[in-house]
C-alpha positions as CSV (number, residue, x, y, z in Angstrom):
1,M,-37.3,20.9,-38.1
2,L,-34.7,22.1,-40.6
3,E,-37.4,22.9,-43.1
4,E,-39.3,24.9,-40.5
5,Q,-36.1,26.9,-39.6
6,N,-35.5,27.6,-43.3
7,N,-39.1,28.8,-43.7
8,D,-38.7,31.0,-40.7
9,Q,-35.6,32.5,-42.4
10,I,-37.6,33.3,-45.5
11,K,-40.4,34.9,-43.4
12,L,-37.8,36.9,-41.4
13,Q,-36.2,38.2,-44.6
14,Q,-39.6,39.2,-46.0
15,A,-40.5,41.0,-42.7
16,Y,-37.2,43.0,-42.9
17,Q,-38.1,44.0,-46.5
18,K,-41.6,44.9,-45.6
19,V,-40.5,47.1,-42.7
20,F,-37.6,48.9,-44.4
21,N,-38.6,49.1,-48.1
22,G,-41.2,51.8,-47.6
23,E,-40.5,55.6,-47.3
24,D,-40.4,55.5,-43.5
25,G,-38.2,52.5,-43.5
26,E,-35.7,54.2,-45.9
27,I,-35.6,57.3,-43.6
28,V,-34.9,55.1,-40.6
29,L,-32.3,53.1,-42.4
30,E,-30.5,56.2,-43.6
31,D,-30.5,57.5,-40.0
32,L,-29.0,54.2,-38.8
33,Q,-26.3,54.4,-41.5
34,K,-25.3,57.9,-40.4
35,R,-25.3,57.2,-36.7
36,Y,-23.6,53.8,-36.7
37,F,-20.5,54.3,-38.8
38,I,-21.6,52.8,-42.2
39,H,-20.0,55.6,-44.1
40,N,-17.4,56.6,-41.5
41,P,-14.6,54.6,-39.9
42,V,-15.2,53.0,-36.5
43,Y,-11.7,53.9,-35.4
44,F,-10.6,57.3,-34.3
45,P,-7.2,58.4,-32.8
46,G,-7.2,57.5,-29.1
47,C,-10.0,55.0,-29.5
48,S,-9.9,52.3,-26.8
49,G,-10.4,48.7,-27.7
50,E,-13.7,48.7,-25.9
51,D,-14.9,51.8,-27.9
52,L,-13.8,50.2,-31.1
53,A,-15.6,46.9,-30.3
54,H,-18.7,48.8,-29.3
55,R,-18.8,51.0,-32.5
56,D,-18.1,48.0,-34.7
57,G,-20.9,46.1,-33.0
58,L,-23.3,48.9,-33.8
59,R,-22.1,49.0,-37.3
60,T,-22.6,45.2,-37.7
61,V,-26.3,45.5,-36.8
62,V,-26.9,48.0,-39.6
63,L,-24.9,45.9,-42.1
64,H,-27.1,42.9,-41.2
65,I,-30.2,44.9,-41.9
66,Q,-28.8,46.0,-45.3
67,R,-27.9,42.4,-46.2
68,M,-31.5,41.3,-45.4
69,L,-32.8,44.0,-47.7
70,T,-30.5,43.4,-50.6
71,K,-30.6,39.6,-50.6
72,D,-33.1,38.3,-53.2
73,I,-36.0,36.3,-51.7
74,K,-35.9,34.0,-54.8
75,E,-32.2,33.3,-54.1
76,T,-33.0,32.6,-50.5
77,I,-35.8,30.2,-51.5
78,K,-33.4,28.4,-53.8
79,Q,-30.8,28.1,-51.0
80,V,-33.4,26.8,-48.6
81,E,-34.5,24.2,-51.2
82,I,-30.9,23.0,-51.7
83,I,-30.3,22.8,-47.9
84,N,-33.5,20.8,-47.4
85,K,-32.7,18.4,-50.3
86,E,-29.2,17.8,-48.9
87,A,-30.6,17.2,-45.4
88,E,-33.1,14.7,-46.8
89,E,-30.3,12.9,-48.7
90,E,-28.2,12.7,-45.6
91,H,-31.0,11.1,-43.6
92,K,-31.6,8.5,-46.4
93,I,-28.0,7.2,-46.2
């Protein structure tokens, strides 16, 4: 089951890269960055706690997309292999 979850993570990362690495994906990502406070602070004077939490939540989604795009697939595969090996060794004990 762990191996299946790890393989799903690799497929998911590949899907993010397929969607966002083309010209249209870059346009959409740039729009998301502008709209959701990647280059601007989430706080503004008079901002309520709810507003701040909402704006930070929006920003977090875009940051997640960016991480999925900048993370090297080969590195993800290595991490998955290490996790799988550790899990196998734990079950042998």
